[in-house]
N, C-alpha and C positions, 0 to 999 in steps of 0.2 A: 724799840727800834726806830721809832719815828725820828726824823732828822729836822734841824732848823731850816727855815725858809730862806737860806743864804742866797746870794746872788754871785754870778760870775759875769760882770758887765762887759768883759772884753771879748766874749764870744757870742756869735749870733746863731743862726737859724737852726733850727727847728729839726728838721727831720733828716738832716744830711749826715750828721756825724754819727751815724748808726753803723759805723764800721766796727763798732764794739765787738771784739771777739771774732765771730765768724759770720757776721751779717748773714747773707744767705749763702754762705760758703758752699752749701751743698749744691746750689744752683750756679755758683760762679763759674765763669768759663772764659777762657782767653781764645779769641778767634785766631786761627793759624796765621792769618795775614797780619795779625795786630799784636804780635809779641813786640809791642812798641818800645823801642829803646829810646831813651831821651836824646841820645846823640844821633839817632837815625835820621835819615833824610825824609823827604816827602814820600808818602805812599799814595799813589794814584788810586782813584776810585776804581773799583772793578769795572772792567769794560773800557778802560782808558787806553787809548792808543799809545804806542812808544812815542816819546817826545812830548807827552803831557797833554794832549788833546783827547778829551773823552770821546769814545767811539759809540756810545749809545747805551743800551741797557746793561744791567749788571752782567759781568762775565763776558762781555763782548758779544752776547747772543741775544737776539730779540725774539727768539722763537719759543722761549719758555723752557723750563727744565721739568723733565718727567717727574711727577709727583709733587711738584711744587705748587704754591698758590698762583693763581693768575695775577698778572701784573697790570693793574690800571695804569695806562700811559705808556706801556711798552708796545710799540707797533707789532702786531702779528703774535702777541702773546697768547698761548693756548690756555683757556680757562679750565678749571677743574670741573667735572660734572657734579651735578647736585644743586641742592637749594642754596640761597644766600646763607651767610654765616649764621649758625645757630648759637644760642646761648651755650656757654662753656667751650666753644670752639675758638681757639686763639690763633688760628693760622692765617686769618685774613681772607679777604675775598675781593673781587673786583667787578666793575661794571662790564656787561657783555652787550655787544651789538646784535642786531637781528641775524647777522651772518654767523653768529657763534664766536666771533673773535673779540678780544678784549678792546674796549674803546678807551681812548685817552680822555680823562676827565677834562671838562671845560669849565669855564667860569671860575668861581672861587676855589675849587679844588684842583685846578690845573697847576702844574708845577711852578709856573711863574706868578701864580695868584689870580690871574684873570683880570687884573686892574689895568688902568692905563699905564703904559710904559713911557718912561721919559725919553726924549729924543737923544740919539747917540752923538750928536754933534759935540765936539769938544772932549770926548772921552780920552782920557789920558792914561797911559801905562804908569804904574807907580809901584810902590812896595807891594808884592804879592800879586800884581796884575801884569800879564803879558798880552801879546796880541791874541792869544788863544785861551788863556786860563785866568781864573780868579782863585787864588789859594786861600782857603780858610783853615785855621788850625782848630784842633780839638785836643785839649789837654785834660785828661781824665785819669782817674786812679785805676790803672791797669794791673801794676804789680804792687807788692807791699804785703803787709800782714794778712790781707784778704785778697788773694789774686782775683782779678776780674771784678773788683768792687763796683766800679762804675763803667764797666765795659759796655753796659747797655746803652749809655749815652753816646759813646763813640760809634757803636754799631748803628744807632739811629741816624747820626749825621751822615755816615757812609751811605746809609739806605736812601736818606733824602737827596744826597748828591747824585746818587744813581738814577733816581727817578727824575730829577731835574735834567741831568745830562741826557737822558733818553728822549726828552721832548722839547727842551727849552735852551735858551741862552741869555746872557745879559750882554747886549751889544756885541754878539759874536763870541763871547767868552763862555767856556764851560767851567765847572767847578772842579777843583782839585783839593783833596783833603790832606792836610799835613797832620799825621797822627803822632801825638806825644803822650808820654806817660808821666803824670805827676806823682806817681809812686806812693800815694798816701803819705806825703811828706812836704812840708812847707818849703823846704830848700829846693826840693825837685820841681815844685810848682813854679817857683821863682826862675829856675833855669829853663823850664819849658816856655815860660812866657818871654824870656830873653830871645829864645829861638823864634817864637811866633812873631815878636816884634820885628825881627830881621827878615823873616821869609814869608810871612803871611799878610794879607790885607786886613783880616779880621779873625778873631777867635769865635767859634760858634758851638753852642751846646756842651761846653766843658762842664765837668762836674768833679770836684775834688773835696774831700773831707777836711783838708788843711789848705784851703785856697787863699789864706791870708798872705802866703809867700809871694804870689805873683800879683797882688793887687797893685802895689806901688810901681812895679814894672810895667804893667799894662797902662796905667795912667801916665807914667813918665814918658813913654814913647807915643802916647796918643792912640793906642790900639783899641779899636771897638771890641768889646768883649761881651757878646750876647750869650749868656750861659743858660744852661738848663735852670739853675737856681744858684744864688749866693749862699755859701755855708758859713761865712765869718762876717763879723762886724766890719773888719777892714775891707772885705771885698764889696760889701754893700755900700760903703762910703766912697769907693773908687768912682771917680767922676766919669770914667769911660766904660764902666761895667754895669750890666743890666741882667736881669733874669726873666726868662719866659715864664717861669713860675715866680711870681713876685711875693717876696716874704720880708717881714720885718719882725725880729725876734720878739719884741715886747708889744706886738700888736696881734690879737688873736680874733678870729671870726666868731661872731655872736651866734651863728647858725648852730654850732655844736652844742653849747650849754642851753640854748633855747629849745633845741629838740629833745635834750635829756630832761629839761624841766617839764616839757609838754607830755612826753611819753612815760617818764619814770619819775614823777614828782617826789614820791617818798624816798626812792633810792638816792635822788639828787641831794638829799640832806644827810645822807650817810655815805659819803664818797671817799675814795682813797685815790691818790695819784702815786703810781709806782714807776720808777725809771731805772735805767741802767747808768752807773756812774762812769761816763765817758765824754770827753770833749765838752760840747755845748749842751749836752742832754739835760744835766741837772738845772741849768739856768733856764732852759726853754720850757722844762716841765713846770718850774715855779712860775715863769711868766704866764703860762697857760692856766695853771691853777688860780692864780691871782685874777686873771681876767674873767674866768668862769665863776669865781665867787661874787664878782660884780654883777653877774647875771642871776644870782640866786643860789648857786650850788654851795655846799659846805663840805670842804675837804677835811675830814676829821683825822686823816693820816696822810703824810707826805713822806715817801720812803724811797731811798736809793738803794740799789743792790750793786755790789762790785762786780766787774766783769768776770773776775776769776771765781765767783761763787757758783757752785753747782747745785747746792741744796737749798731750794726755795721753800721747803716745808715751814721753817720757822716764820717766814714772811707771810705766807698764807695763813698760818695759825693766828698771827697777830690780827689779819683782816677779819678772820672768823670771830675771834674774841671780842673785837670792837664792834661787831655787828654791821660791817661795811656791806652795802648792797650795790654800790656802783664802783667799779674798779677801771680806772683809765691807766693805760700802760704805754710807755715810750721807750723803745729800745730797738733791737734788730728782730728780724723775723725768727732767727734761731732762738734768741732769748725769749720771745713771746711764746714759742713752742714750749720751752721749759716752764714758763709761768702757767700756761693753760694745762699742761699735764700735772703740774704740782697741785693745782686747784682740784683736778679731777681725782688725783689720788687721796687728797685730804677730804673729799667728799663735800667740797665747798663750791656752791654755784650761786654767785651773786645775781641779782636781778639783770645786771648789765655789765658786760666786759667789753671795753671799747679800746681800740688801738688807732694809730694814725696812718696816714697815707702810705709811707714807705714799707709798711708791713703787709700791703696788699700784694701777696704773692701766692701763686699756686703751691709752692713749696711749704707754705705754712700749713695748708690743709693736709697735704700728703704726709708731712711729718708728724703733726699733732694728732691726726686721725680723729677719733670720736671726741677728743678733748677740745677740738676746734669749733664744735657745733655751738651755735649761738654767738660767736664772736662777731662784734660789729666793728666796722672801720669807717671813718669819715674821709671822703675823697673829693677832689675838685675836678675830675675829669670823667669822660664817659668810660664806664668799665669795659674791659676788653671783651667780657662775655656779651656785651651789647653792641659789638662793633657793626653789626648789620644795620643798626639804626643811624650810623654816622659815617659817611663816606671817608672823611679825613682819617678817623681811627682805623677804618678798614685798610686805607692806603698804607698807614704805618705798619700794620701787621703783615700785609702782603710784601711790601718791599723789604721789611726787616728779614723775613724768611728767605728772600732771594739773595740779599747781601750777606746775611749770616745765618745759614740753614741751621735750624734747631734752637736759635736763640729764643729766650723767654722774654716777652714784653714786660716792661716795668713802668711804673709811674714816671721815674726820671727819664727813662728812654723816650716816653711820649713827649715829655717837655723839651728834650733835646731835639727831637723831630720838629716841635713847635718853634724852637729857636731858629732852626734852619730855614723853616718856611718864612718866618718873620724876616730874616736877613735877606733871603731871595726877594721877597715883596719890596722890601725897602730899596735894595740895589736896583731892581727893575725900574721902580718908580723914579729914582734919582737919574738913572740913565747916564748921560754924558756929564752930569754934575757929581757922580760918585767919587767921593773922597773920604778919607777917614773922618775929618771934621764934620763933613756934611752928613755922614751916616750917624755919627754920634748925636748931632743936633736933631736929626730926624727921630731917632729912638727916644729922645727925651719927650717927644710929643705923643708917644703911643700910650694909649689907655684903652681899657676894655678889650684887651686882645684875647681872643678865644681860639685862634687857629681853626676857624671854620666850625666853631662850636665843638671842637674836640675836648675842650676843657672850659671851666668857668672863667669869667672876665678877670684878666690880670692887669695890675697897675704897673706896667713895664717901666714907663718913664718916671713915675713918682716913687717907685720901689717900695710900695706899700702892700701889705697882705691883702689878698682878694677876699671878698665877703661871701662868695657863693659856693656852697658845699652840699653834698648829699651823702646818703648813707647806704652801706651795703653790709651783708651779714653772711655767715656761713650757715647753710641750711641743706640738710641732705647731702653733705659732703661737697658742696660747691658754693661758689660766691653768687649770691642773689641780691636783688634790690631789698632794701629795708624801708618799707613804706613807699612813698612817692619817688618816682624816678626824676622828678624835676629838682633843680637846685633850690635850696633855701638861701635867700640873700637878705641877711638881716643886720648888715653893718659889721663894724669891728669895735673892739675895746683896746685902748692903749693903756698900758700900766707903766709905772716908773721903772727905769733901768737900774 
């Protein structure tokens, strides 16, 4: 069943085209305010006053919502009782003052970034900017084969805009979010970006599995497109497009193979890479396997599985027969559940079962049950279970729940939040010099971006894969740290396209 190591050089990154089949369809959810139709108009941030001026905290109320998380940065917000966020609690938390009320974060965690603001002299209204608002667009896959595929990214941008509008402004302007649906379709992505070009100053936190469609459109109109991540080679090559999660398909972090070699040296020599045949996944899996072999691993099996395949038993049997001790899997959360359960049913337990960042979901554990035990994932951000150790991640969780109650945090949601923060910090610093060309020029200089240590350093301007990663695993039915909680930063390896 092993397949040749063929390439698909026209498709890029990584971890995004995992719309395969039903991604986390079980956890997919469309926010009632965000049944975003492509033809639809601007959707103001919750709490926005009629006429487009943001009125304050989410929902137009700064007193907090009964049963909700406290909102750092929302004046008068009522904190929940109890200790700071504990492990496995993903609802977020906030700082509290001596009087028991929530305090607005200051310094780097402030909504505006806490840095020096540029002077507002000369600030000019332009496309997407009025006397009172700056419109940012978010074009993400909301409808399509997997409803709500990248809803988390749009929710995160709405959440950050609400946080910002409650406490800050850019030269008197509040943020307004133009919510667009790229519909898991390249043509729809192109149409969404045509609308963004005409109505928004910039696009922020977008995430689409087929984002090649809007790449030329964004570049053609000079639209700054600060995405959660780029999903296609075309998008990565777009001169006005950047990712808060910086990725390059044929560049892989050394931290992963080095960790495997150090902790599972025997298994590293009997490795298999298994992936789902969809979009860029086969190309990315082979890029990663090539890079890891340069660091000492030996993939004796490279195997793709069709999306429509439900019987994974023959594939697992092949791994058993070959004596594979390390299995690396690239697909969706639902497909990884299928793989884990097939291994359990076949009585096959390799020394190490590893998955990549997009499969870090609570739904994987709840669906796979005992079969999930021992699963490892490499990630480049603070796990949500450790949010109490990082004020920025805690802010994301708290404001996400206020903007979209019941929403599950995701890795791409966190990077969409990160993109929104980076946009705000750049716009604030530019002040009266804020224009589309000035923002693009400034983004090209951004390196080692961490969103206040919410994630590992990202090469936003250079558009290269970040080198710092860490590891988590399923233990006792929950995500826990695998070894040190520090990032391992060991450079990257580039392989031929």
